[in-house]
C-alpha distance (Angstrom), angle and dihedral (degrees) to the residues before:
residue distance angle dihedral
M1 . . .
Q2 3.80 . .
S3 3.80 92.9 .
F4 3.80 90.5 44.5
M5 3.81 91.7 52.6
Q6 3.79 89.9 47.3
A7 3.79 88.6 56.1
M8 3.80 90.9 47.4
N9 3.80 91.5 51.9
F10 3.81 92.2 44.7
R11 3.79 94.0 52.0
H12 3.78 118.4 90.6
A13 3.79 135.8 149.1
C14 3.78 96.8 -85.9
K15 3.79 109.8 -148.3
K16 3.80 97.9 176.2
F17 3.79 120.2 48.4
D18 3.79 130.0 -174.5
P19 3.83 101.7 -116.1
A20 3.82 91.3 -162.0
R21 3.81 93.5 64.7
Q22 3.78 120.7 79.4
I23 3.80 127.8 -167.3
P24 3.82 113.1 -115.8
A25 3.81 111.1 -107.9
D26 3.81 94.4 -119.8
E27 3.80 92.5 52.5
F28 3.79 92.6 48.7
Q29 3.80 88.6 52.0
Q30 3.80 88.1 55.3
I31 3.81 89.4 53.9
L32 3.80 90.6 52.1
E33 3.81 89.0 48.1
C34 3.80 89.0 56.3
G35 3.78 87.2 58.6
R36 3.79 94.6 44.9
L37 3.81 93.0 50.6
S38 3.81 94.4 49.2
P39 3.80 122.3 119.4
S40 3.78 121.5 -106.2
S41 3.78 136.3 -177.0
F42 3.81 109.8 -80.9
G43 3.82 87.1 -6.7
M44 3.80 91.2 -81.8
E45 3.83 95.4 143.3
H46 3.79 91.2 -141.1
W47 3.82 95.2 -168.8
H48 3.77 139.0 91.7
F49 3.81 119.3 -173.1
V50 3.80 121.9 -142.9
V51 3.81 113.4 -169.1
V52 3.79 108.4 -157.3
Q53 3.81 109.2 -152.1
T54 3.81 108.2 151.6
P55 3.84 107.9 102.8
A56 3.82 94.3 -143.1
L57 3.80 91.2 49.7
R58 3.79 90.8 48.9
E59 3.81 89.6 53.6
Q60 3.80 89.5 54.5
L61 3.79 90.7 44.0
R62 3.79 89.6 53.9
E63 3.81 89.8 58.5
A64 3.81 89.9 53.5
C65 3.81 89.4 49.8
W66 3.79 99.2 60.3
N67 3.82 89.8 -88.5
Q68 3.80 91.3 -73.9
P69 3.83 109.1 174.7
Q70 3.80 93.6 -142.2
I71 3.80 88.4 77.2
T72 3.80 93.4 65.0
E73 3.81 102.3 23.7
S74 3.80 99.7 51.5
S75 3.78 123.9 86.7
H76 3.82 96.2 -120.5
V77 3.80 136.9 14.5
V78 3.79 121.8 -158.3
V79 3.79 123.0 -169.0
I80 3.80 109.1 -158.7
L81 3.78 112.5 -149.9
A82 3.79 122.6 -160.1
K83 3.79 116.4 -139.9
T84 3.79 114.6 -126.3
A85 3.81 117.9 166.8
A86 3.81 91.9 31.0
V87 3.81 94.1 62.3
E88 3.80 96.6 47.9
P89 3.82 112.4 116.9
G90 3.79 112.6 -91.0
S91 3.80 95.9 24.1
D92 3.80 120.8 137.1
Y93 3.80 88.6 -118.8
V94 3.82 93.5 56.0
Q95 3.79 91.9 47.5
R96 3.80 91.7 47.8
L97 3.81 94.1 50.5
F98 3.79 92.6 47.0
G99 3.79 87.4 46.6
R100 3.81 90.8 61.9
R101 3.80 88.6 73.0
G102 3.77 91.1 71.5
L103 3.79 93.0 -136.0
P104 3.79 124.1 160.9
A105 3.79 113.2 -92.3
E106 3.82 93.6 -105.3
A107 3.81 93.5 50.9
S108 3.79 91.0 46.2
A109 3.81 90.2 52.0
V110 3.81 90.0 53.1
Y111 3.81 91.5 53.3
L112 3.79 91.8 48.1
E113 3.80 90.3 51.1
R114 3.79 90.9 48.6
Y115 3.80 89.9 49.9
A116 3.81 91.7 51.7
A117 3.80 92.1 46.1
H118 3.81 92.2 49.8
N119 3.78 90.0 49.3
A120 3.80 91.0 51.5
S121 3.81 98.1 44.3
E122 3.82 106.0 29.8
I123 3.80 107.2 25.9
K124 3.79 112.9 30.2
P125 3.84 95.9 47.6
Y126 3.81 90.4 56.8
M127 3.81 108.2 27.1
N128 3.77 143.7 -0.3
T129 3.80 123.9 -101.9
F130 3.79 92.9 -97.8
A131 3.80 92.1 56.0
W132 3.81 91.1 49.5
S133 3.79 92.9 48.5
A134 3.79 91.6 45.9
K135 3.82 88.9 56.7
Q136 3.79 88.5 57.4
C137 3.80 91.2 47.8
Y138 3.79 89.4 59.7
L139 3.80 89.2 62.0
A140 3.80 88.7 58.7
L141 3.81 90.5 43.6
A142 3.80 92.7 54.7
N143 3.78 93.5 47.6
M144 3.80 92.1 48.6
M145 3.81 92.2 51.3
T146 3.81 93.6 46.8
G147 3.80 90.8 45.1
A148 3.79 89.5 51.4
A149 3.81 90.9 49.3
S150 3.80 90.2 53.6
L151 3.81 86.5 60.1
G152 3.80 92.9 47.8
I153 3.79 91.1 -105.3
D154 3.79 121.4 137.4
S155 3.78 127.6 -137.1
C156 3.77 142.6 -175.0
P157 3.81 125.0 -157.8
I158 3.79 111.5 -143.7
E159 3.79 124.9 -154.5
G160 3.79 95.2 154.9
F161 3.78 100.7 97.9
S162 3.77 143.3 103.0
K163 3.80 104.8 -100.5
A164 3.78 92.8 -160.1
G165 3.80 91.0 44.5
V166 3.80 94.8 52.0
E167 3.78 92.7 44.9
A168 3.80 91.8 50.0
L169 3.80 92.4 46.9
L170 3.80 93.1 51.5
G171 3.80 94.9 39.7
I172 3.80 92.9 -120.1
D173 3.80 117.2 -178.6
A174 3.81 98.7 -121.9
E175 3.80 91.5 -159.7
Q176 3.79 91.1 60.9
Y177 3.82 104.8 31.2
G178 3.77 144.5 19.9
V179 3.81 127.2 -162.6
A180 3.81 106.4 -105.8
V181 3.80 101.2 176.9
L182 3.80 143.0 -33.1
V183 3.79 126.8 -129.7
T184 3.78 131.2 -168.7
F185 3.80 126.7 -154.9
G186 3.78 131.5 -163.1
Y187 3.78 142.2 94.3
R188 3.78 126.2 -52.1
A189 3.78 121.8 -112.5
G190 3.80 107.7 -142.0
E191 3.77 130.2 -9.9
Q192 3.79 125.7 -28.5
T193 3.78 115.1 -97.2
P194 3.82 115.4 -113.2
R195 3.80 113.4 -81.0
L196 3.80 112.0 -120.4
R197 3.79 115.1 -161.0
Q198 3.78 135.8 150.8
A199 3.80 118.7 -115.1
L200 3.80 115.8 -89.4
A201 3.80 89.7 -120.9
D202 3.81 89.2 62.1
L203 3.79 92.4 54.0
V204 3.80 105.7 40.3
E205 3.78 127.5 72.6
Y206 3.79 124.9 -175.9
R207 3.80 121.8 -155.8
């Protein structure tokens, strides 16, 4: 827990990266693994990670992200896509992922029915499939940032972007995916900005 809390206290939304410092390939793979191993609702792994490396493409991406310098100055940029059509009840993808459990056919059918019922009663009345998948993507995002912090690597989650602009730039199939969030990784330039958080007593209620 001590090392975990150290990572939590180290992590901040880094606004200024040192463009001269690059993350070692093996450490960046560990960050991606943190995303891959993250939990998701019904185990549907709603995410797809696009690592944008080409300098010219990153320049264009920066324009679609409110010209935020983190896009071009960080070591790595990851665009996290949320799956949409794939996670709809009855899709081949849903059946394949449930099939990994190796359950008998009857038990598998029960899970698929429960999945469809949950989708109908608890998701669709309140949000669309993209919004639900994007919520799952944020679980992967958080784990990737904390995993990076444990390695002494900084990060910055980015929601300030044109969704349509980023999807057009990357040639994303809008029927299959939607951009949930972007995140940059690298090393801070200068000191960490002060951490501003409310007191725990203001956030927790016991009943």
